[in-house]
C-alpha positions as CSV (number, residue, x, y, z in Angstrom):
1,M,55.7,58.3,118.8
2,A,55.4,60.7,121.7
3,Q,59.2,61.4,121.6
4,F,59.0,62.1,117.8
5,T,56.0,64.5,118.4
6,H,57.9,66.3,121.1
7,H,60.9,66.8,118.7
8,L,58.5,68.0,116.0
9,R,57.0,70.6,118.3
10,I,60.6,71.9,119.3
11,S,61.7,72.1,115.7
12,K,58.4,74.0,114.8
13,Y,59.0,76.3,117.8
14,V,62.6,77.0,116.7
15,F,61.6,77.7,113.2
16,E,58.8,80.0,114.2
17,Q,61.2,82.0,116.4
18,L,63.7,82.3,113.7
19,R,61.0,83.4,111.2
20,M,59.8,86.0,113.6
21,I,63.3,87.3,114.3
22,A,64.1,87.5,110.6
23,A,60.8,89.4,110.0
24,V,61.6,91.9,112.8
25,G,65.2,92.3,111.5
26,L,64.0,92.9,108.0
27,A,61.5,95.5,109.2
28,L,64.3,97.3,111.2
29,S,66.6,97.2,108.3
30,L,64.1,98.6,105.9
31,S,63.2,101.3,108.4
32,A,66.9,102.3,108.7
33,C,67.4,102.3,105.0
34,F,64.2,104.2,104.0
35,G,63.1,106.0,107.0
36,G,63.3,109.6,107.7
37,G,61.3,111.0,104.8
38,S,62.6,111.8,101.3
39,A,65.9,110.2,100.0
40,L,67.0,113.6,98.8
41,A,67.3,116.4,101.3
42,P,68.3,119.9,100.3
43,G,71.5,121.1,101.8
44,A,75.1,122.1,101.0
45,G,73.9,124.1,98.0
46,L,71.9,121.2,96.6
47,E,69.0,122.2,94.3
48,I,66.3,119.6,93.8
49,V,65.0,119.6,90.2
50,R,61.9,117.7,89.1
51,G,61.1,116.0,85.8
52,E,63.1,117.3,82.8
53,G,64.4,120.5,84.6
54,L,67.9,119.2,85.1
55,P,70.1,121.5,82.9
56,A,73.1,120.3,80.9
57,P,76.5,121.0,82.4
58,G,78.8,123.7,81.1
59,V,82.4,123.4,79.9
60,A,83.7,124.5,83.3
61,D,81.5,121.9,85.0
62,T,82.8,118.9,83.0
63,S,86.4,120.2,83.1
64,P,87.0,121.4,86.6
65,A,90.3,123.0,87.4
66,P,92.9,120.2,88.0
67,R,94.4,119.9,91.5
68,E,98.2,120.0,91.2
69,F,99.8,117.1,92.9
70,V,103.0,116.8,94.9
71,L,105.7,114.4,93.5
72,G,107.0,111.6,95.5
73,P,109.6,108.8,95.4
74,L,109.3,106.3,92.6
75,D,107.3,108.6,90.4
76,K,108.4,108.8,86.8
77,I,108.5,112.2,84.9
78,D,109.8,113.8,81.7
79,V,112.0,116.9,82.1
80,V,111.5,119.0,79.0
81,V,113.9,121.9,78.4
82,F,112.3,123.6,75.3
83,G,114.7,124.3,72.5
84,I,117.5,122.4,74.2
85,G,117.0,118.7,73.7
86,A,120.4,117.8,75.1
87,L,119.3,119.0,78.6
88,S,115.9,117.2,78.5
89,A,115.4,113.8,80.0
90,E,112.7,111.2,79.6
91,D,111.3,108.6,82.0
92,V,113.3,110.0,85.0
93,Q,112.4,108.1,88.1
94,I,112.6,109.9,91.4
95,D,114.8,107.8,93.7
96,T,113.8,106.6,97.2
97,A,115.6,109.6,98.6
98,G,113.4,111.9,96.6
99,N,116.0,113.2,94.1
100,I,116.5,113.2,90.3
101,A,119.5,113.8,88.1
102,V,119.1,116.5,85.4
103,P,121.8,117.2,82.7
104,L,123.8,120.3,83.7
105,A,121.6,121.2,86.7
106,G,122.9,118.1,88.6
107,T,121.0,116.4,91.5
108,V,117.7,118.1,92.2
109,R,115.3,117.5,95.0
110,A,111.9,116.5,93.4
111,A,109.9,114.8,96.1
112,G,107.6,117.2,98.0
113,R,107.4,119.6,95.1
114,T,104.6,120.2,92.6
115,P,105.6,119.9,88.8
116,S,105.5,123.7,88.5
117,E,107.8,124.1,91.6
118,L,110.2,121.6,90.3
119,S,110.3,123.2,86.8
120,S,111.0,126.6,88.4
121,T,113.8,125.1,90.5
122,I,115.4,123.5,87.5
123,E,115.2,126.8,85.5
124,G,117.0,128.6,88.3
125,L,119.8,126.0,88.4
126,L,120.2,126.2,84.6
127,K,120.4,130.0,84.8
128,Q,123.3,129.5,87.3
129,K,125.0,127.4,84.6
130,K,124.7,130.4,82.1
131,V,121.7,128.9,80.2
132,R,119.9,131.8,78.8
133,N,116.1,132.0,79.6
134,P,115.6,128.3,80.1
135,D,112.0,127.1,79.8
136,V,111.3,123.9,81.7
137,A,108.2,121.7,81.8
138,I,107.7,118.7,84.0
139,N,105.4,116.0,82.6
140,A,104.0,113.1,84.7
141,V,104.6,109.7,83.2
142,D,103.9,107.2,86.0
143,I,102.8,108.6,89.3
144,R,103.0,105.9,92.0
145,S,103.2,108.1,95.1
146,Q,99.7,109.6,94.7
147,L,97.6,106.7,96.2
148,V,94.6,106.4,98.4
149,T,94.0,103.3,100.5
150,V,90.3,102.1,100.6
151,E,89.7,99.3,103.1
152,G,87.0,97.8,105.5
153,E,83.7,96.8,104.1
154,V,84.1,97.4,100.5
155,K,83.9,94.9,97.7
156,Q,87.5,95.3,96.5
157,P,89.8,96.9,99.1
158,G,93.1,98.2,97.8
159,M,95.3,101.1,96.9
160,F,94.1,103.4,94.0
161,P,95.6,106.4,92.2
162,V,94.4,109.8,93.1
163,E,93.6,111.2,89.8
164,G,92.0,114.6,89.2
165,N,89.7,116.1,91.9
166,M,89.2,112.8,93.9
167,T,86.4,112.8,96.4
168,L,85.1,110.3,99.0
169,L,82.3,108.9,96.9
170,R,84.7,108.3,93.9
171,A,87.2,106.6,96.2
172,V,84.7,104.2,97.5
173,A,83.4,103.6,93.9
174,L,87.0,102.7,92.9
175,A,86.8,99.9,95.5
176,Q,83.6,98.6,93.8
177,G,81.4,100.2,96.4
178,P,80.3,99.1,99.9
179,S,79.8,95.5,100.8
180,E,76.5,94.1,102.1
181,F,77.8,94.4,105.7
182,A,78.9,98.1,105.4
183,R,77.9,100.6,108.0
184,L,77.3,103.5,105.7
185,N,77.1,106.1,108.5
186,E,80.6,105.2,109.8
187,V,83.1,105.9,107.0
188,L,86.4,107.1,108.3
189,V,89.0,109.1,106.5
190,F,92.5,109.1,108.2
191,R,94.9,111.9,107.1
192,N,98.2,113.3,108.2
193,V,98.2,117.1,108.4
194,G,101.7,118.3,109.4
195,D,102.6,116.3,112.6
196,Q,99.0,115.7,113.5
197,R,97.2,112.4,112.7
198,M,93.5,113.3,112.0
199,V,90.3,111.4,111.2
200,G,87.0,112.5,109.6
201,V,83.7,110.7,110.1
202,Y,81.3,110.7,107.2
203,D,77.9,109.3,106.2
204,L,77.7,107.9,102.7
205,R,73.9,108.0,102.8
206,A,74.0,111.7,103.5
207,L,76.6,112.4,100.8
208,R,74.4,110.4,98.2
209,A,71.4,112.4,99.3
210,G,73.3,115.7,98.8
211,T,72.9,116.7,102.6
212,Y,76.4,118.0,102.5
213,S,79.2,118.2,99.8
214,D,81.3,115.3,98.9
215,P,84.7,115.8,100.7
216,S,88.0,115.8,98.8
217,I,90.4,112.9,99.1
218,F,94.1,113.4,98.9
219,A,97.2,111.2,98.3
220,N,98.1,109.1,101.4
221,D,94.5,109.3,102.8
222,V,93.2,106.0,104.2
223,V,89.4,105.4,103.9
224,V,87.9,102.8,106.1
225,V,84.3,101.8,105.7
226,G,82.8,100.5,108.9
227,D,81.3,97.1,109.7
228,S,77.7,96.7,110.7
229,P,77.3,93.9,113.3
230,S,73.4,94.1,113.0
231,R,73.6,93.4,109.3
232,R,75.8,90.4,109.9
233,A,73.5,89.1,112.6
234,F,70.5,89.5,110.3
235,S,72.3,87.7,107.5
236,M,73.2,84.8,109.9
237,I,69.5,84.6,111.1
238,V,68.3,84.4,107.5
239,Q,70.8,81.7,106.6
240,G,69.9,79.8,109.7
241,A,66.3,79.9,108.9
242,A,67.0,78.8,105.3
243,L,69.0,75.9,106.6
244,L,66.4,74.8,109.1
245,S,63.3,75.0,106.9
246,P,64.1,71.8,104.8
247,L,64.6,69.9,108.2
248,V,61.2,71.1,109.4
249,I,59.6,70.2,106.1
250,L,61.0,66.6,106.4
251,L,59.9,66.3,110.0
252,T,56.4,67.5,109.2
253,R,55.8,64.9,106.4
């Protein structure tokens, strides 16, 4: 009986310690999430509007100027030569070397050029072949080279197409948002600029609050959402307390 009572006291002690640690962890977590005043802080041109004062966006706001992209290997395009169907080509795939074959113009370097640059290049080659005033348009069919990689503590890591004016918040949203263990103030964006490998560090909470503007994301960027060891530890404590509580209940009966 004395031994049983001793084990019961130890179990109650462990349970109380776990409960206290869980309570402290929850308080710290809530303080980190909601501390520091208002969730919205003016900055980066952010104007806070109360009540029904938020105006409707204009046409330019809902249709921003598109960001012209750079073509890459395995992209598929249509080459349209207006008025000369025989020189046009559909579903032309850029090969792994970055080239395409265009009727009369021959082999043309496509990778590393924007659609407008490629159309100007083809027009110049057709002029050399005595085509009078060629008018060429490049239409994107299937762009596979324009991808951003989102990994780390997100719900659905993967590679996603960079469409339109991609930003960091939109890239994370494509990955179904941060996971429960994400460290929101440690989001890294790796980028190659020339021969230099660079990395930017961002705080998703500050972006959501409008503290500074949502940075642009470009093809071949790698976004890594950091891991929060404290969140993992807190989750393990809560799970441990949940597993231990039925045992304590049985021992106290």
